N, C-alpha and C positions, 0 to 999 in steps of 0.2 A: 505495501499501498504506501503511494504517495504519500510527501507530506506537503499540501497545499503552500506557495510558495510567499513569504510575507510582507504586505506592502512595504513600496522604496521610501516612504517618506516616515515608514517606525523608526523612532530610537532605537538603538540597540542598546545592551547591558553586558555588553562580553569586557570583561576585568578591562584586557588591551585598547581598547578601543571610547573605554567609557568619559574616561577625560578628553578625548579630543569629540567627540561626540555634545558633551556636555558646551564645552569653549564652541561648537558647531552653534548650539541653541542661542549662546550667550551676546555671539559675536550678531548673526540673523538678526535677534531684537536688537539691537545697538544697529545695527542699520537700517531695519523697518523705523525708527527713532529717528535717525539722522537724514533718510533722505525728506520722511516728511515736520522736519526743521529747515533743511533746506526753500522748500518749495514754499512750505510758511516765510518765508523768507527774503525769496524772491516776489511771492505775493505784497511784503509791504514797501521792502525796495520804490516797486510797480508802483503800488500807490504813495508815492512820496512820505511815506510815516515815520524816516527817518530822518536823522540828518548825518549827513556827511559822515564822521567819526564814529557814529552807531554801526555805519555800511556798512566800514573798515572793520572795525569794531568784530563784527559779525561775519565778514570776509575772510580774516583771520584766524577765527574762529573752526570755521565750518572748514577751511582746509587745515589747519593740526588736529581736526577731531577724520578729516578721512589720512589725513599721513598716518596719525596710530592707529587706526584701523587697515588697512596697509600691514606694518610693520608686524602685526597682531597678525593677519590672516599667509604673510611671511614666516613667521615662528612659526605654526601652528598646521601649515603644508595646505593650508583654503587658499580659495580663490573664489571668485561673484555666485560664481554658478551653485555653489556646495552651501553657500548661503540661503539660495530660492528656493526654500521649501516648498514642494509640490503638494497643493493643498486639493489633489483629485477635482472633482465636478466643476471648485473654484475657483482654479488654476494654480500660478505661480502665485508664493503670498510678497514677492515684491515687483512692481512694477520695472517694465525695462528704463535704464539711464536713456 
């Protein structure tokens, strides 16, 4: 009797990979929040709600967050595709950039 295959999105609990899987989940959530913050920042800039200084600070903060994400993904051997969880019928978690 063959065992049904597990869905690709299921978090594995293999002791060998549990740390990487947990990091993958956390970085996915951080990336989702980062993308939402970036979109909100662009709306505020386009709406003229921010001073030039605030725009500069916001851009710098987003660049630093992007750099930190890149560093962590490299450290754990992950790429953008790894962070885009497949939600089955709902499609991928993260929108395309």
